[in-house]
Every structure is written in C-alpha cells, then in structure tokens.
N, C-alpha and C positions, 0 to 999 in steps of 0.2 A: 267630726264634720268639718269640712273646709270652711273658712270664713266667708260670710256673705257680704259683710260690710267692713270697710277700712276707713276709719275716721282720721282725717289729717289734723295735726296740732302743730303750730309753729314751734320749732325747737328752742327758740329763745323766750318762750312764754311758759316757763315752768309752773306758774300758778294755774295753768289750765290742764296740766298732765293728769292730776288726780280726778278732775271733773270728767275728762275724756275716758279714763279708765272706769269711772263709775257709771258711764253711759251704757246703753245696750249694744254698742258696737262690738262686733266679734273680734276686731283687731283695731289698734290705733297706730297711726303713722306719725312718729316724731320727725318733723320735716326740717332738714338742714339745707334744703335747696331753695325752691322758688319763694317760700314763705319768709325767708330770712335775707335781709340786705347783706351785701358783701361786708360791710363794716361790722355786722353783728354775728358773723359766722363763728368766731372764736367764743363769743359769749354763749351761743347756742350749744356748741360742743361742751362747754363747761357745765351748762345746765343739764344736758343729757347725762354727762358723767356723774354729776352729783346725784341725780335721780337714780341712776343705776345702782349706786352704792347702798341705797336703802329700800329698793323695790323688792317685793316678794317674787318668788320664782314664777308664780302664775301670771303676775303682771309682766314680767320680762318675756315670758313665752308669748304673751298676747300682743307684744309690742314689735313694730317694724320701724327701722330708721331709714328714711330716705336720705341718702348721701348725695353729694354733688357729683356731676357727671365726670367720666374719666378724663376729659380734656380740661377740667377745672383745676386751678391751683389748690383748691380745698380738698381734692380727692384723696390725696395721701394722708392728710391730717384727719379726715373723716374715718378712714380705715384704721388709723392708729387709735382713734377714740374707741371704735367698736372692739378692737382687739384688747385694749386695756380694760374696757368695761365688761367684756365677756358677753356681748350682745351678738346674736347670730342671724336674726331676721333682717335682711337688707333689701331695700328697694333701690335698684340701679336705674337712674334716669338715662335717657338718650341711648338706650341699649341698641347696638347695631351689629355686634359680632360676638362670637364665642370667646374671642380673645379678651374682650372686656370683662366677661364673666370670670375667665381664668385669672385676671388681674385681681379681682375681688377675692377669689378663693386662694390665691397665693398668699395674700395677707391674712385671710380668715379661712382656714381650711374647712371649718365646720359651717360656713355660711350657707344659709338658705336664701337664695336670691330670687326676688320678685323682679323680673326684667320688664322695665317700663318702655314699651315700644311707642315712639312718638315722632317718627320721621319716615320718609319714604325709604331711606336706607334700612331702617329698622324693620319695616314690613318686608322688604326684599330679602332680608336675612332672618326672618322669623323662625323658619325651620331649624336653621343652624343655632340660633339663640336658644330655642326651646329644648334642643337636644344637648345643650352644654351641661356638663357635670355641675351640680349645685343649684340649677334653676328649679324653683319650686312652683312657679306660676308666671304666666304672662299677664301684663297689665297694659291696657290701651290708653295712651295719653292723647285723648281726642283733640283737645284744644291746640296743643303744639303740633299735632299731625295736620290739623286743618290749616294752621299757619304755614307749615312747611310747604303744603300744596296750594296755598292761596285759595282755600275754599271759603265761601261765604256761608257760615253756619245759619245765617238768617233764612236761607233758602231751604233749611232742613238738613237731615243727616245723610241724605242719599250718597254724598261724596265719600262717606266713611265706610260704605257697605263692603267694598272689595277688601279693604284692609281688615275690617272686622272678621270677615269670613276666613281670611288667611290666618289670623291669630287663633281662631277657633279650631281650624283644621290642624295647624302646627301643634297646638296644645294636645289635641286628641292623638296625633301620630306619636308624640313624645311621651304619652302616658301621663300628662299633667292634668290637674283639675281644670275645669272650664275657666277661661280667662276672666279678668276683672275689667268691668266697663269704666270709662272715664267719669269725671265729675259732671254734675249739673250745677252750673254757677248761680242759677236763680234760687236764692235761699228761701224765699217765701212763696214759691210756686210749686205746690205738690203735684199739680196736674202735669207740669213739664217734667218733673222728676220721674213720675210714673210712666210718662210717654217715652222718656229716654230709656228707662229700664226695660219697658216692653220691647222697644226696638232692639236693644242689645240682647235680650233673651231670644228674639227671633233669629239672631245671628250666632247663637250658641254660647253666649256668655252666662256666667253663673254667680257673679258678685259685682259689687259696685264701690267705687271710691266715693266717699262722702266728705263734705266740708263743713257740716254743721250737725250737731246731735239731733236736731229735729228731722233730719232726712232719714235717720236710721229706722225708726218704726215703720214708716210707709214702705221702705224697701223690703224689710223682713216680711211684712204682711203680704206684699205683692209676690214675693218669691215662694211663700208657703202654698202648698196645694190646697185647693178649695175643699170644702166638706164633700161636695159631689164627687170630686176626683178621688178623694180618699175612700169614699164608699164604693165607687166603681173598682178601684184597685183591690179592695178586700173581696169583692164578689168575684173578680177575675181569679184571684188566688184560690178561693174556695171552689170555684168551678174546675180549676186545674187539678186541685187535690182530689176532687171527686172522680174525675175522668182524665187522668194524665195523658197528654198528647192528643186527645180527641175531644176536648171540651168545647162547648158552645155557650154563649151567654147573650141572651136577647137577640138571637139570630146571627150573632157574629162569631166567627171562628176564633178561638183563643189559642193562637199559635205562640211560638217561643218569643218573638219580639213583643207581643202584647203582655206576656207574663213578665218579661224583664222590665218593661215600662211600668207595670203595676208595682213591682218590687221597688223600683227607683222612686216612684211616687210616695210609697209608704216610708222609705228611708228618708226622703226630704221632709216628710211630716213628723219624723221621729217616732213613727208607730211600728 
C-alpha cells in the first residue's frame, strides 16, 4: 500500500531518527532542506550517512531524504551522500521540470523521486514532471506555493484549488498514486488538521505530509473507510457475485463504477 503519511525529521537531529521510525508514520522524511540552517547542512549529511550505515533494510525502504533544490550549492553534495549511502527515496523540492528529475537520476539511476511542487512554474509543468522517468509521486508544497502567489492562507485554501486539481490530474494521467498534501503547521489543532485533510481528499489527494507524530493517528483514522462504507462495499460485491452485470442493491443499480469503488474501499480498509 502506498504511504498515507510522511513524517518530517530535521536531518541534523539524529537523536530523533529512531523515534520517528518507531512512530506509526508510513514513511519518514529526513530533511536536509528547510529544517536545516545553511551552516548545519554538512552536519546533517554526516548524520544521515552515519544512520544509513547501521539502519535495517526495512528502515531504509521506509525513509525518504529531502535534498536541497537543484539551484542550491548543496544539491550536488546531497546527491553524493545518497549515492554513497545507497539511499534511493528522494524528495526533490522546487520541482519545476523533467530536466531536474533527470539530474537526480543521472546521479542516482535507481532513485524514486517524490517531486515537491511548490511554485507556479511547478504547477504549470506538473504533467511534464509527473511523466518524468523515476518520479514515484507528486507532493504539494502548499506553504511555498501560497508564498509564490502571494496568497493569504488566513482566508482559507480556495487559492490552492486549481493547483491541487492539476496535481491530482497529472498524477492520474501519469499512472502515479494520488498526490501528497502539504503540511498543517498548527501542531495542536486536530480540527484544522482534519479540515485540511478533508479539503485535500476532495481534490483527489491520498496522503499527507506531517510535522509531528501526533498528527499521524488522526490522518490514518480519517483516511480509513468507515464501518458503514466497508459494509456497503461488501454488500455491493455480494450482489454483483449473485447477479453479475445486472445487480441491484437497495434500489440502486450496481454498475461497473460502483463495483470498482467497492473494491477500492475494501482495499483501503485492508479487507
């Protein structure tokens, strides 16, 4: 199953790596970019390299490294770190072209790139980026995107709607999993967290970036189908099995889209 949650950890805080891995997050993101001051970049790379030498294979598979953007002087050093450490899951910030993805893959041929779209240029190139070889998922950097377009997020997320839809459509066309929603910076506001998640789900997103372990449980619970939805899905499939192609359930025609949605619901529920 594709990750539902990606938990950020500053790359220079190695004492937090094990705690993050012990959390319920589906994936963790060791951050070499925004969470690390320029003066601490080398320290962060050293910490990630040291961790990688003793990490179990399952931990490595569950770990993504957010590198610095292609215009940064740290970009080449970050790629060298990943190459030497044998880490393949890469989050590429400020993704705006397929050429940037190719630059990552030239250095790391086996890289699985989560392309972080966080600018108007990135949204305009979303289909190109999504279709680039090596891209495994699109991620929406909502805070930086809002800054780029000078959106006042205090007025709500309406200004993000077009970009969110573009990312969802580009992901679908490229055969990628549903994109990953941006962070909710309010650490102690579960209501805001769930409102942000519900908004992103309405726009076709299937996962979320998290910045604290306490955000993970509510996100997983909200993404899980309800008991009523699971029961409905099971009854749909039972009706279809009993009368293939001509089933009815509670007065509703059980056509192919309904059957496929039922299967998807049970898959999300792990049933």
